[in-house]
N, C-alpha and C positions, 0 to 999 in steps of 0.2 A: 504493500500500500504506500510505498514511498512516493509514488507519483502524486499523491494527494497533498503533499506538504508544499507550503509556499516556497517560492524560489524562482530562479530563472527558467526559461523554457527548457524542458527536459529532452533527453534523447528520444528518438522515435518510439512511440507507443504502439501497441497492437491496434489495428484499424478500428476495432470496436470502441476503443477509448481515446481516439486521436485528439478529440477536442480538449481533453484534460491536460495537454501539453501547454495550454495557455494559462498562465499563472492566475489571472483574475477570475477566469471561469472556474478553475480548480478550487479556488477559495470559496466562491459563491456556491458552487455545487456541493461542497462538503458541508457548509453551514446549512444549506437548504435540506440536505439529507437528514441531519440531526434534528432540525426544527420540524420537518414534516413528520418524522417518527413520533414526536410528541403530539403533533396535531391529530394524527390518526389514533393515537391512544385516547385523546380527549373525545374524538368523534365516537368511538366505540363505547366508551364509558358514558357519554352523554345520552346515547340512544338507550342504553340499559337503565340509566337513571330516569329518563322520561317514562319508560315502560313501567318501571317500579312505582313511580308516583301516580300514574294515571291508569295503568292496565288497559291502554287503548291504542291500537295502531293508528287511529286518526290523529292523535297528538304527535306521533312520530312524523306523520306527513305534514302537520302544521309547523313543527320545528324545522323540517326540511324546507318548507315554504319561506319561513323567516330567514333562513341561511342564504337562500338563493335569490330571493326577491330583489335585493339591492343590485344584483347583476343585471336585471332587466332595466332598472332605473338609471344606473350609473355607468353602464358599459360604454356607451358612446362618449360621454364626457371624459371617461378615463382614457379612452383611446386618443382623444385630442391632447390630454395632459401628457401622455407618453410621447407625443410628437413635439411637445413644446418646452418641457422643463427637464433639468438634469435628473436622470433616472436614479442615480445612486442616492441622491439627497431624498428623493421622494420615497424610495424603498426604506431608507433608515427611519423616516417618520412613520410610515405605515407599520413596520415591524414593531416599533416601540409601542404604538397604540394597541396592536394585537397582544403584546405582552401584558399590558395593563388589563385588557378585557379578560384574559385567561386568569390573571391573578384575582380579579373580582369573583369570577365563577368559583375558583378554588376556595376563597374565603366564605362565600355564601354556603357552599356545600359542606365545608368542614364545620361550620357553626350550626348546621341543621336547619337553617332558615330558608333554604332554597325552595322555591316554588316554580311551577311550570312557566308562569309569566316572566320570572327572572330569566329563565333559560331562553325564552322567546326573544326578549329584549336584547340580551347579550348575543344571541345568534344573529339577530338583525344587524347589530353594530359590527360583528365580526365579518358578516357577509359583505358589508360596505367596504371594509378594508380589503377583502379578497377581490371585490369588483375593480378596485383601482390597482391592486398589486399585480394581478395576472398580466394585463397588457403592458404594464411598465416593465416587469421582469422579462417577459417574452421578447419585447422589442429590444431589450438590452443585450440579448444573446448574440446577435450578429455583430454588435459593436465589440463584444468581448472576444469572439473567435473568428470573425470574418465570414464571407459568403461561402467559401469552400468547405469549411467545417461546420456550417450551420445545421445541415441535416443530422450530423452526428451529435451536435450539442443538444438539439431538440430531443433526440432519442435518449441521450444520457439524462436529460432533465426528466423525461418520462420514467427512466429507470430509477432515478432517485425518488420520485414521487411514489412509484409503485413498490419499490423496496421498502419504503416507509409504510406503505399501505399493507404490506405483508407483515412487517415486524411489529408495527404499532398496535393494531388490534389484537395480535397474538399475545403481546406483553400485557395489554389491558385485560384480556380475558383471564389470564393467570393471576394478575394482581387483584382482580375483583373477587377472587376466591378468598383471599386473605386480608384485603384492605377494602377501603371504601372508594367510591368514584373520585373523591377529592384527591386521593393520591395520584391518580392519572392526570387530573387537572393541574396539580402542582408540578409534575414532571414536564408537562407541556409548557407551563409558564417558564420554567428554567431553560427549556430547549430553545426559546427565542433568543437567548443570549448568544448561541452559536452563530446564528445568521447575522446578528447585530455586530459581532466581532468581525466576521468575514467582510461585511460591508464597509466597516471603518478601515480595513486594510487594503481595499481596492485602490488601484492607481487610476483606473478609468472612471471618469465622471458620467459618461453616457449623455453628453450634451445633445440637444436636438439637431437633426440633420437637415436643416433648411426647410422647416414647415412653411405652410402657405401664408401665415401671418394674418389670416382673416379672423373674424369673430368666432366664438365657440360654436354658434349655431351654423355658420357657414362651414366651419371645419367638419362638423358632424354630417352636414348635408353632402359635402364632397366625398366623405367616406362611404356613405350610402350609395351615391351615384357611381362610384368606382365598382362596388359589388354588383349593382344592378346592371352595369354595362358589360359584364363578363359572365357568359353562360356557365363555364366550369366552376367559377367561384359561387354562383348562385346555387348550383347543384350540390356542391360540397356543403354549403351552409344549410341547405334544406335537409340533407341526410343527417347532419349533426343535430338539427332541431328534432327530428324524428327519434334519434337515439336518446336525446335528453328527456323527452316527454314519456316515451314508452319503455325504455330500457333502464336508464340510470336509477329510477326510483326503486328498483329492486333492493338497493342497499339499505334503504330506510326500513324495509320489511324483514331484513335478515334477523333482527332480534326476535321477531314473532316466530320465524321458522326454528330458531335455536331453542326457544323456550317451550313453545306450544306444539309444534309439529314433530320436530326431531328429538325433543326431550333431552337436549344436550347441555343446557345451562350456559353459564358464562364462558366456560372453557370451549364449548361448542361454538359459541358466538365468535370467539377469537380465532378458532380454526377455520370457520367458514369465511370470515373476512380476510384472513391471512391467505387462504387458497386463492381468492380472487386477486389479491395483491401479487401472489407468486405467478399467476397466469399473466398478469399485466407486465410484471418484471421480465418474464420470458419473452413476451412479445416485443418489449422495448429493446432487449438485448439483440433480438433478431433484426430489428430495424436499424440498430446501431451499426450493423455490418454493411449496410447498403451505402453507396456513395452518391446516389442520385435519386430523383423522384420518378424515374422511368417505371412504368407499370403501376402508377399510383391508383388509377381507377380500378384495376382488377383487384389489388390488395384491399381496397376499401370495400368493394362488393363482397369478396369472400369473408372479410372480417364481419360484415353484417350477417352473413349466413351462419358463421360459427357462433356469433353472439346470440342470434335468435334461437338456434338449436340448443345452446347451453341453458338459456333461460327457460325454455319449454321443459327440458329434462329436470332442471332444478325445481320447478314448480310442481312436478309430478313425483319427485323422489321422496322416499320415506327413510332413507339410510344416510347417516352422516358422511361416510366416506364417498358414496356416490354423489352426494350433494357437493362435497368439496371438489370433486372432479368437474362437475358441471360449472361451478363458479370459477374454476381455473380457466375453462374455455371462455366463459363470459369475460373475465379479466383480459385474456389475450385478445379477444375480438374487439373489445372497447378500445384498448390502447393502440391497436393497429390502425383502426379507423381514425381515431383522433390525432395521433401523432403524424400519420401520413398526411392528413388534411392540413394540419398546422404547418408542416414543412412546405407543402405546396403553396399555401397562401403566403407564407413569409418570403419564399424565394421568388415569387412572381409579383409581389407588391412593390411599387416604387418606394425607395428609402424614406422619403418624407411622409409617406402614407402608411408606413408599416404598423405604427401603433394603432391606428384606426382600423386597419384590416384585422389585427389581432383582437381588437375590441368587438368586431362583428363576429369573429369566431367565438369569443366569450359570451356575447349576447345570445348566440345560437345554442351554446352549450349550457351555461350557467343561468342566463336570463330566462330560458324556457323551463329550467328545472323546477321553479316554484309551482308551475301548473302541473308538471308531472308528479311532484310530491303530493300536492293536494288531491289530484286525480287518483293516485295510488292509494292514499290513505282512505279516501271516500269509497273507492272500489273495494278495498280489502274489507271494509266494514259492511258493504252491501252484498257483494257476490263472493267474498272469501279471499283470503290471502293467496292461496294456490292459483285460483283462476285468474286473479289479477296479474300475476307474474307470467302465467302461460300466455295470456292474450298479448302482453307486451312482447314476448318472444316471437309470437306468430307475426306481429307487425314488422319486427326487424327482419325476420326470415323472408317475408314477402318483399320487403324493400331491397334486400340483397339480391334475390333472384331476379327481380325486375331490372336492377342495375346491370347484372351480368348479361341479361338478354339484350339490353340496349348497347352494351359494349361490343357484343358480337355482331350486332347488325349495323 
């Protein structure tokens, strides 16, 4: 792991990890890996806490809505901000705010005063931080590594996210056996220190690359006009919207599967979420070996097919190990679709428009997630948790097959 340490540009690394030869990217990547592990620990523990307080899958959907709704409101302004202001400074501010929010959640839970409305408010504020952080951080990547290594940097970014997604919930599941949810929240609070230290050590400021200088409204309108004028961009964003509404909400229902369907408890919850993270990590590693976006359409279509099949099988499964295999496929399918789409959008966008293009990616993914969360929570209450997940899988499977057919013709 010596290549993770700060220093000068290192000797050639294996192609899978070539972006890590850039010092500043290496620092940020390492800090993000540690911080994201804490965030996923908190996500798993928070879901368990909500279920313990309310005993209702609807409230899981409601908290999901609160987390993702700011992405719908602030995605486009965040994209303009990413194209106008020094990115390192903005990331420092946002990560400091996220640390404070995690500390408040820790204190409320530890004191026993925590209520569902507290979690909803804090989730909304944390979602606002995420809404600004994602386009700023993503648009920072090409500044850190250059155009040639950008596909690898995006894949490694996904690898860090999903390594944390595998490790964080697994640790949370075992901690919840012996400790309270507050322990997971405290570790997440401390983990923000890693990314704050990394950001202070960066030499690159990430200054804007010649934005259009117009008003915020005009800047947002120009971003929308760019996407509307490119058919492939529109198609990619539409498929991401579909995944966000019909596939991603499965994650808020995993606690119900762990407790009520599979009878696996908190350890089962950690194993299920860890399996999805392992699948996503495997998909990200495979993408990291690629040097171009050639064949992106086919990869995205097959990813949707795998994702849909995995969700259908997970919804029908009664066995923990089989459910873990299904979520492994779901994780691999999701990350392949999203990382491939992200890479294509960034490489084809004009440099001065990159932040806004990423914000449209985020709007399609995170901005639509509140509707998916509410829909999943309401559907789980009305038609059952199993059928909700199966119908989402069927939708993704159909989209993947239709896309494959269009590619062939």
